[in-house]
C-alpha positions in Angstrom: -145.8 -140.7 17.7 -148.2 -143.0 19.8 -147.1 -146.2 21.0 -149.5 -148.7 20.1 -148.0 -151.6 21.6 -149.2 -150.4 25.1 -152.6 -149.5 24.1 -153.5 -152.8 22.4 -154.0 -154.3 25.6 -157.0 -152.1 26.0 -158.4 -153.4 22.7 -156.9 -151.2 20.1 -156.8 -152.4 16.5 -156.5 -151.7 13.0 -160.1 -150.3 12.8 -159.2 -147.6 15.3 -155.6 -147.0 13.9 -157.0 -146.0 10.7 -159.1 -143.3 12.1 -156.3 -141.9 14.1 -154.0 -141.4 11.4 -155.1 -138.0 10.6 -155.0 -137.0 14.4 -151.6 -138.4 15.0 -149.9 -136.2 12.5 -151.5 -133.2 14.5 -150.0 -134.1 17.6 -153.1 -135.7 19.4 -152.7 -138.9 21.3 -155.6 -141.4 22.1 -157.2 -143.1 25.1 -160.0 -145.4 26.0 -162.8 -144.4 28.3 -162.6 -146.8 31.4 -165.1 -144.8 33.6 -167.7 -142.1 32.7 -169.0 -139.5 35.4 -171.2 -136.7 34.2 -168.5 -134.4 33.1 -165.3 -136.4 34.1 -163.6 -139.4 32.4 -161.0 -141.8 33.4 -158.9 -142.9 30.4 -156.5 -145.8 29.7 -153.7 -144.3 27.5 -150.2 -145.0 26.4 -148.9 -142.8 29.1 -150.8 -144.0 32.1 -154.5 -143.7 33.6 -155.4 -140.0 32.8 -158.3 -137.8 34.2 -160.0 -136.0 31.2 -162.7 -133.6 30.6 -164.4 -132.6 27.3 -163.2 -129.7 25.3 -165.3 -126.5 24.9 -165.2 -127.0 21.0 -166.4 -130.7 21.7 -169.3 -129.4 23.7 -170.3 -126.8 21.2 -170.4 -129.4 18.1 -172.3 -132.0 19.9 -175.7 -132.2 18.8 -176.9 -135.0 21.1 -176.0 -137.1 24.1 -174.8 -139.9 21.9 -172.1 -137.7 20.5 -170.5 -137.9 23.9 -167.9 -140.5 24.9 -169.2 -143.6 26.7 -167.5 -146.4 28.4 -165.2 -148.3 25.7 -164.9 -145.3 23.5 -161.7 -144.5 22.0 -161.1 -140.8 22.1 -158.8 -138.4 20.6 -156.9 -136.3 23.3 -154.4 -133.6 24.1 -152.5 -134.6 27.3 -151.9 -131.7 29.9 -148.1 -131.3 30.3 -146.8 -132.5 33.8 -150.3 -133.5 34.9 -152.2 -136.9 34.8 -154.9 -135.0 32.9 -156.1 -134.7 29.3 -158.8 -132.9 27.3 -161.1 -134.9 24.8 -161.3 -133.5 21.6 -162.9 -136.3 19.4 -164.5 -139.6 19.8 -163.5 -142.2 17.2 -166.2 -144.1 15.4 -167.6 -147.1 17.3 -167.6 -150.8 16.2 -170.9 -151.1 18.0 -172.8 -149.7 21.0 -175.2 -150.8 24.0 -177.6 -148.2 24.3 -181.0 -147.2 25.6 -183.4 -144.3 25.4 -182.6 -141.8 28.2 -184.8 -141.7 31.1 -187.7 -139.3 31.0 -190.0 -138.0 27.9 -187.4 -137.2 25.5 -186.3 -139.7 22.8 -182.6 -139.3 23.1 -180.0 -142.1 23.0 -177.9 -143.0 26.0 -174.6 -144.7 25.4 -174.1 -147.5 28.0 -171.0 -148.9 26.6 -169.3 -149.1 23.0 -166.7 -151.2 21.3 -167.7 -154.3 22.9 -166.3 -157.8 22.4 -168.7 -159.8 24.2 -171.6 -158.9 26.6 -172.4 -161.0 29.6 -176.0 -160.8 30.7 -176.4 -162.0 34.3 -179.7 -162.8 35.8 -180.6 -164.5 39.2 -182.8 -167.9 38.9 -184.5 -166.7 42.4 -188.1 -165.0 42.4 -186.4 -161.9 41.2 -185.9 -163.2 37.6 -187.1 -160.9 35.0 -187.9 -162.3 31.4 -188.5 -159.2 29.9 -185.3 -157.5 31.0 -183.4 -160.5 29.8 -185.3 -160.3 26.5 -184.5 -156.7 26.1 -180.8 -157.1 26.9 -180.5 -160.0 24.4 -182.5 -158.2 21.9 -180.1 -155.1 22.1 -177.1 -157.2 21.8 -178.5 -158.8 18.9 -179.5 -155.5 17.1 -175.9 -154.0 17.6 -174.1 -157.2 16.4 -172.4 -157.9 19.9 -172.0 -161.5 20.7 -173.7 -162.3 24.2 -173.7 -165.0 26.7 -176.5 -165.2 29.3 -175.5 -166.4 32.7 -177.9 -167.6 35.3 -177.0 -167.6 38.7 -178.5 -168.8 42.3 -179.7 -172.0 41.1 -179.2 -173.3 44.7 -181.8 -171.2 45.9 -184.3 -171.8 42.9 -187.0 -174.0 43.8 -187.6 -175.6 40.4 -184.7 -175.0 38.2 -186.0 -177.0 35.3 -189.1 -174.7 35.2 -187.1 -171.5 35.2 -184.9 -172.8 32.6 -187.9 -173.6 30.3 -189.3 -170.2 30.9 -185.8 -168.5 29.9 -185.6 -170.7 26.7 
């Protein structure tokens, strides 16, 4: 039986619990992806922080890059006994996601983060301000129903703060 009290601090709620019901009966546990490196993941779980890898069955059944876990995803796992490791078997349905097209010529989706409560978009008011990038990020947040906050920094090194703020607006 999963100790949901511990994982609630990581964002666990009824939405995910309903999906997990069938897996818990089969002895699976759950973890939240904190860090994603090509083929390794760091998960927050009821046990502790675990290092995880994707199962062979998961790899075989994945049809695209977006099927793989991203930071913020809740994953169904089988912990490895007496080790701080686990095997990822499934990804639970996402509430939302922040994604983009993978670099290159393919039109595949790359998940940047999932199950986001609020996204903070930070941009400097110095000469490197990029209004198109701010617009892209705000549009992605809006399209994915993610509340967003825009933070503009380095006003102390900006020659004309009012002008920059007007451009951003």
